[in-house]
N, C-alpha and C positions, 0 to 999 in steps of 0.2 A: 962514554958513548963511542960507538964504532964509527970509523971514518970510511968514506966512500972513495974508491979509486976512480978518479975522473977519466981515466983512459980506457977503462973496461967497457965492453958493449953491454954486459948484463952485470948488475950488482945486486947482491942480496944482503940485507941486514936481518939477521934471524933472531926472533924472540926478544925484541926490545921492550922492556917494561917502560911504559910511557906514563909519566905522572902528570903531564899537563892537560891531558884529555879527560873528560868526565863522561860517564854513562850512567844515567839515572842517579846522579850525585854520588856515585861510588868511584873511588880512585882506581883506574885501570891497572896501575902497577901492582896493586894488591889482589886484583880479581881476574886477571887474564894477561895474555901476551899479544903484542902487535907485531906482525911481520910485514916488512916492506920490500917490494921488488921494484926495480927501476930498469927500464929499457931505453937506451940512448940511440939516437940516429943523428949523424952529422954533428956530434958534440952537443946536442940538445936533448933534453928529456922528451921522449915520445910517448911513453906509457908508464904510469905509476900505479901499482896495485898494493893495497893494504888489506890485511886479514886480521881481524880481532877474534881470538879464540879464548873464551872464558875458561878458567881452571875448573869450574864446576861442571863443565860439559854441556852448558846451555847453548843458546843460539849463537851461531857464527856469523859475523858481519864482514862482508867483502866489499871493498870500494875500488873502482877503476877510474882513473883520470887519463884522458887522451889529449895530446897536443898535436896540432898541425901547424907548421911554419911558425913555431914559437908561441902559438896562442892556444889556450885551453878551449877545446871544442866539445868535450863530452865528459860527463860525470855519471857513473852508475853506482848504485848501492844495492846490495842484495843481503837480506837477512834470512837465515834458515832457522828452523826450529819449530816450536809450537805455534808461533805467530809469525809466519813468513811475510816478508814485505820486499817489494822491488820498486826502486825509484830511478828514473833516467832523465837527465837534463842534457840538452844539446843546444849548441849555438851555431848558427849558420853564418856568422860574421866572417 
């Protein structure tokens, strides 16, 4: 597994096969790639983006997680393809 440089402003872990997540009971490591991007601000995670791309060329799933002052305030998920879907969750805490 790739290590993340804690001192960098932007870190990219490219094409990680993830076997702990499941999509429709299929193991992602065998069916697609997950890419993770992280943006830090003041030594804390401010934005995390994940993109799941199936090897078959099917629907791409993108998730965005946003933090403010160390608290998760927003989660967005977008699915493209034959059956697109968008979900957004926000917290005003």
